[in-house]
C-alpha positions as CSV (number, residue, x, y, z in Angstrom):
1,M,0.2,-0.4,0.2
2,R,1.7,3.2,-1.0
3,K,2.1,5.7,2.0
4,R,0.5,9.0,1.9
5,K,2.7,11.9,2.0
6,V,2.1,14.2,5.1
7,P,1.3,17.6,4.2
8,D,3.7,20.2,5.8
9,V,0.8,21.8,7.6
10,V,-0.2,18.9,9.4
11,I,3.6,18.1,11.0
12,R,3.2,22.0,12.4
13,R,0.3,21.1,14.6
14,L,1.5,17.2,15.8
15,P,4.1,19.8,18.2
16,L,0.8,21.4,19.6
17,Y,-1.0,18.2,20.3
18,L,2.1,17.2,22.1
19,R,2.0,19.9,24.2
20,V,-1.5,19.3,25.6
21,L,-0.6,15.6,26.2
22,S,2.6,16.5,27.9
23,D,0.5,18.9,30.2
24,L,-2.2,16.6,31.1
25,D,-1.5,13.9,34.1
26,P,-2.3,10.7,32.8
27,E,-3.0,9.4,36.7
28,S,-6.0,12.5,36.9
29,S,-7.0,12.5,32.7
30,S,-6.2,8.8,31.5
31,I,-8.6,9.5,28.0
32,V,-8.9,12.8,26.1
33,S,-11.2,13.1,23.5
34,S,-10.7,14.9,20.2
35,Y,-13.6,17.3,21.7
36,E,-11.0,18.4,24.5
37,L,-7.9,18.7,22.4
38,G,-9.7,20.9,20.4
39,A,-10.8,23.5,22.9
40,R,-7.3,23.4,24.0
41,T,-5.3,23.9,20.8
42,G,-7.9,25.2,19.0
43,V,-7.9,23.2,16.2
44,T,-11.6,21.5,15.4
45,P,-11.8,18.0,16.3
46,G,-12.7,16.4,12.5
47,Q,-9.0,18.4,11.9
48,I,-7.5,16.8,14.8
49,R,-9.0,12.6,13.9
50,K,-7.5,13.8,10.3
51,D,-4.0,14.9,11.3
52,L,-3.6,11.7,13.4
53,S,-5.0,9.4,10.6
54,F,-1.9,9.8,8.5
55,F,0.2,8.3,11.0
56,G,-2.3,5.3,12.3
57,V,-5.2,4.3,14.3
58,F,-4.9,5.6,18.1
59,G,-7.9,6.0,19.5
60,K,-11.3,4.5,20.1
61,Q,-14.3,5.7,18.7
62,G,-16.9,7.3,21.3
63,V,-14.1,6.8,23.5
64,G,-10.9,9.0,23.1
65,Y,-7.0,8.6,23.0
66,E,-5.0,7.2,25.9
67,V,-3.0,10.2,26.8
68,T,0.3,8.3,27.7
69,I,0.4,6.2,24.7
70,L,-0.6,9.2,22.0
71,R,2.0,11.4,23.7
72,E,4.6,8.2,22.9
73,E,3.7,7.8,19.4
74,L,4.0,11.8,18.7
75,R,7.2,11.9,20.2
76,R,8.3,8.7,18.2
77,I,6.7,10.4,15.1
78,L,8.5,13.8,15.7
79,K,11.5,12.1,16.5
80,L,11.6,13.4,19.7
81,D,11.9,10.3,22.0
82,R,15.6,10.6,20.9
83,V,18.2,13.7,21.6
84,V,17.8,16.0,18.7
85,N,20.8,18.3,19.1
86,A,20.5,22.1,18.1
87,G,23.0,25.2,17.4
88,L,22.7,28.8,17.6
89,V,24.9,30.9,14.9
90,G,24.8,34.6,15.5
91,V,25.5,35.4,19.4
92,G,24.0,39.2,19.2
93,N,21.1,40.7,21.3
94,L,18.5,38.5,19.2
95,G,20.8,35.3,19.4
96,Q,21.5,35.9,23.0
97,A,17.6,36.0,24.0
98,F,16.9,33.2,21.9
99,L,19.3,31.0,24.4
100,H,18.0,32.2,27.5
101,Y,14.3,31.5,26.0
102,G,15.8,28.4,25.1
103,A,17.7,27.6,28.5
104,D,14.2,28.4,30.7
105,R,12.3,26.4,27.9
106,Q,14.6,23.2,28.2
107,K,14.5,23.0,31.9
108,E,10.9,22.9,31.5
109,V,9.5,21.3,28.4
110,L,12.5,21.2,25.7
111,S,14.5,18.4,27.4
112,R,11.2,16.4,28.3
113,E,11.1,16.0,24.4
114,G,14.7,15.2,23.8
115,L,15.5,18.9,21.9
116,R,18.9,20.3,23.2
117,M,20.9,23.7,22.6
118,R,24.3,22.0,22.2
119,A,26.6,25.0,20.7
120,A,26.4,28.9,19.7
121,F,28.6,30.4,16.9
122,D,29.9,33.8,16.5
123,Q,32.9,35.4,14.8
124,D,32.8,38.0,17.6
125,E,36.3,37.2,19.5
126,R,35.1,38.8,22.9
127,K,32.4,36.5,22.8
128,I,34.6,32.9,21.9
129,G,35.1,30.9,24.4
130,G,32.0,32.4,26.8
131,H,28.9,31.0,27.8
132,V,25.0,32.5,27.1
133,A,22.9,30.3,29.3
134,G,25.0,27.6,29.8
135,V,25.6,27.0,25.9
136,E,29.4,27.3,24.8
137,V,30.3,29.7,22.2
138,Y,32.6,28.8,19.4
139,P,34.0,30.4,16.9
140,V,31.9,30.2,13.3
141,Q,35.1,28.6,11.6
142,R,34.4,25.3,13.9
143,L,30.8,24.9,12.4
144,P,30.8,22.0,9.7
145,E,34.0,20.6,12.4
146,L,31.3,20.3,15.3
147,I,27.9,19.8,13.4
148,K,29.6,16.4,12.6
149,E,31.1,16.1,16.1
150,L,28.2,16.8,18.6
151,P,26.3,16.1,16.3
152,L,23.9,18.9,15.4
153,M,20.9,18.5,13.7
154,I,18.9,21.8,13.7
155,I,20.6,25.2,13.3
156,I,19.0,28.6,14.5
157,L,20.4,31.5,12.4
158,T,19.9,34.7,14.1
159,V,23.0,36.3,11.6
160,P,22.3,39.4,9.3
161,A,20.8,39.5,6.5
162,E,23.9,39.4,4.5
163,A,25.9,36.8,6.0
164,A,22.9,34.4,6.1
165,Q,23.3,32.4,2.8
166,V,26.9,31.9,3.3
167,V,26.3,30.0,6.6
168,F,23.4,28.4,5.6
169,D,25.0,26.8,2.6
170,R,27.6,25.9,4.4
171,C,25.9,24.0,7.4
172,V,24.0,22.4,4.2
173,A,27.5,21.5,3.2
174,S,28.0,19.9,6.7
175,G,24.9,17.6,6.4
176,V,22.2,19.9,8.5
177,K,18.7,19.1,7.2
178,A,16.7,21.7,9.5
179,F,16.9,25.0,9.7
180,L,15.0,28.2,12.1
181,N,15.8,31.3,9.9
182,F,15.5,34.4,11.9
183,A,17.4,36.7,9.3
184,P,15.3,38.7,7.4
185,V,15.9,37.4,4.0
186,K,15.1,34.5,1.0
187,L,17.3,31.9,1.3
188,E,17.7,30.1,-1.5
189,I,17.2,26.5,-0.3
190,P,17.8,23.1,-2.0
191,P,15.4,20.0,-2.6
192,G,15.2,18.1,0.3
193,I,16.1,20.8,2.9
194,R,13.8,22.3,5.4
195,V,13.2,26.3,6.6
196,R,11.5,27.6,8.9
197,H,11.2,31.4,8.9
198,A,10.6,33.2,11.9
199,D,10.3,37.2,10.2
200,F,9.3,39.6,12.9
201,T,9.4,42.8,10.4
202,L,7.3,40.7,8.2
203,E,5.0,40.1,11.1
204,L,4.8,43.7,12.7
205,E,4.1,44.8,9.3
206,S,1.1,42.8,8.5
207,L,-0.2,43.7,12.2
208,A,-0.3,47.2,11.1
209,Y,-2.9,46.9,8.7
210,Y,-5.0,45.6,11.9
211,S,-4.0,49.2,14.2
212,K,-5.4,51.2,11.2
213,E,-8.3,49.3,10.9
214,W,-8.8,50.1,15.1
215,E,-7.7,53.4,14.4
216,E,-10.9,53.4,11.8
217,D,-13.1,52.2,14.0
218,E,-12.4,54.6,16.7
219,G,-12.7,57.5,14.6
220,E,-16.3,56.1,13.5
221,K,-16.9,56.1,16.8
222,N,-15.9,59.4,17.5
223,F,-17.6,60.9,14.6
224,Q,-20.7,59.3,15.7
225,S,-20.7,60.4,19.1
226,R,-20.6,64.2,18.2
227,T,-23.5,63.8,16.0
228,D,-25.7,62.3,18.7
229,Q,-24.7,65.1,20.7
């Protein structure tokens, strides 16, 4: 039987389900329904059932899913049942903020799910050899070497836009296939490589549309208030 290709949007929702399941106490809630998962995630119960059907049958109709079993299955599907090492390139303000956030999350959740922040890289000699949130900073020249030695399976890019493609290409050549990119630039991505883009500028610019809409609404209210007087 031909295996169905799993849409990327489905993969993106799986960690959301896993987060809810990880927060549930299996002793007090051994069974969870698609309706409860939907209420906690904002995803419709039908969509949840459809998403999970790509990977097999995990629940019983009219009963629900066993929390422990579904949680472990999702960890296996996402490859979080093993250690996944990540590295960060670019220890500027954004990179340091991410490492500090990652340290807090690692204590709380990430370590439970197998993710490890193993190394950071920068070209500033004042930062090399130091530590940020417990993560050692290495010279960027050692990136290919340590990608293979540690090994690093995910790379977070918090470098300036003009450096992003060069660093990205070097990581790809060293075998990395998964990236989280914070650099505000469109990368040339070869087949078989997966990149998630986190562009704060684009997000803020899109939100500006709604701020304008709010101003227009307020203007209409003020105008209506004056005409009613």
